[in-house]
C-alpha positions as CSV (number, residue, x, y, z in Angstrom):
1,X,0.0,0.0,0.0
2,X,2.9,2.3,0.7
3,X,4.1,1.9,-2.9
4,X,0.6,2.8,-4.2
5,X,0.4,5.9,-2.1
6,X,3.9,7.0,-2.8
7,X,3.4,7.0,-6.6
8,X,-0.3,8.2,-6.4
9,X,-1.6,5.0,-8.1
10,X,-4.8,4.7,-6.1
11,X,-7.0,6.3,-8.8
12,X,-5.5,4.2,-11.5
13,X,-5.9,1.0,-9.5
14,X,-9.5,1.8,-8.7
15,X,-10.2,2.5,-12.4
16,X,-8.6,-0.8,-13.5
17,X,-10.4,-2.8,-10.9
18,X,-13.7,-1.1,-11.6
19,X,-13.3,-2.1,-15.3
20,X,-12.6,-5.7,-14.3
21,X,-15.4,-5.9,-11.8
22,X,-18.0,-4.6,-14.3
23,X,-16.5,-6.9,-16.9
24,X,-16.9,-9.8,-14.6
25,X,-20.6,-9.1,-14.0
26,X,-21.5,-9.3,-17.7
27,X,-21.1,-13.1,-18.1
28,X,-22.5,-13.6,-14.5
29,X,-25.7,-11.9,-15.6
30,X,-26.0,-14.1,-18.7
31,X,-25.2,-17.4,-16.8
32,X,-27.4,-16.5,-13.9
33,X,-30.4,-15.8,-16.1
34,X,-29.7,-18.9,-18.2
35,X,-29.6,-21.4,-15.3
36,X,-31.9,-19.8,-12.7
37,X,-33.9,-17.1,-14.5
38,X,-34.9,-14.0,-12.6
39,X,-35.5,-15.9,-9.4
40,X,-31.8,-15.3,-8.3
41,X,-32.1,-11.5,-8.1
42,X,-32.1,-11.6,-4.3
43,X,-28.6,-13.0,-4.3
44,X,-27.3,-9.9,-5.9
45,X,-29.4,-7.8,-3.5
46,X,-27.7,-9.5,-0.6
47,X,-24.2,-9.1,-2.2
48,X,-24.9,-5.4,-2.7
49,X,-26.0,-4.9,0.9
50,X,-23.0,-6.8,2.2
51,X,-20.7,-4.9,-0.1
52,X,-22.2,-1.5,1.0
53,X,-21.8,-2.4,4.7
54,X,-18.2,-3.5,4.1
55,X,-17.4,-0.3,2.1
56,X,-18.6,1.7,5.1
57,X,-16.7,-0.4,7.6
58,X,-13.3,-0.5,5.8
59,X,-11.2,2.6,6.4
60,X,-8.7,2.2,3.5
61,X,-9.8,4.3,0.6
62,X,-8.7,1.8,-2.1
63,X,-10.6,-1.2,-0.5
64,X,-13.6,0.9,0.4
65,X,-13.9,2.2,-3.2
66,X,-13.6,-1.3,-4.6
67,X,-16.2,-2.7,-2.2
68,X,-18.5,0.2,-3.2
69,X,-18.0,-0.6,-6.9
70,X,-18.7,-4.3,-6.2
71,X,-21.8,-3.4,-4.2
72,X,-23.4,-1.1,-6.8
73,X,-22.4,-3.5,-9.6
74,X,-24.4,-6.1,-7.7
75,X,-27.4,-3.8,-7.4
76,X,-27.1,-3.0,-11.2
77,X,-27.1,-6.7,-11.9
78,X,-30.6,-7.0,-10.5
79,X,-31.8,-4.7,-13.3
80,X,-29.7,-6.5,-15.9
81,X,-31.1,-10.0,-14.9
82,X,-34.6,-8.8,-15.8
83,X,-33.4,-7.1,-19.0
84,X,-31.5,-10.3,-19.9
85,X,-34.8,-12.2,-19.6
86,X,-36.2,-9.8,-22.2
87,X,-33.2,-10.3,-24.4
88,X,-33.7,-14.1,-24.3
89,X,-37.3,-13.7,-25.1
90,X,-36.4,-11.6,-28.2
91,X,-34.0,-14.4,-29.3
92,X,-30.8,-12.3,-28.8
93,X,-29.5,-14.9,-26.4
94,X,-30.2,-18.7,-26.2
95,X,-32.9,-19.9,-23.8
96,X,-32.1,-22.8,-21.5
97,X,-34.2,-25.7,-22.8
98,X,-34.1,-27.4,-19.4
99,X,-35.5,-24.5,-17.5
100,X,-39.1,-24.7,-16.6
101,X,-41.7,-22.0,-16.9
102,X,-40.0,-18.8,-15.8
103,X,-42.8,-17.8,-13.4
104,X,-42.5,-21.0,-11.4
105,X,-38.8,-21.4,-11.2
106,X,-37.2,-20.5,-7.9
107,X,-33.4,-20.4,-7.2
108,X,-32.3,-23.3,-5.1
109,X,-28.9,-23.5,-3.5
């Protein structure tokens, strides 16, 4: 951390990690909707709440920022899961043939 602060790399690292976190969530949205449908939205709500609490609890600016980015990317994923369902309905993405009717499917751990 001292190296990062000495050379003022905090902003650059936050930017790179933000890019990677957002990039990670794109395939997660696609896979989550494919296997579980929209019934898994609550997992991302829990991840977002936990990430928000952790961001408030951590005192280091770098880690707090990254936790905040993770938290709000999780919240944004809730919206994207429902939009992904619409994209599948339009035929832009493949539907899971093994998935039952979308209204009756619940996420099971």
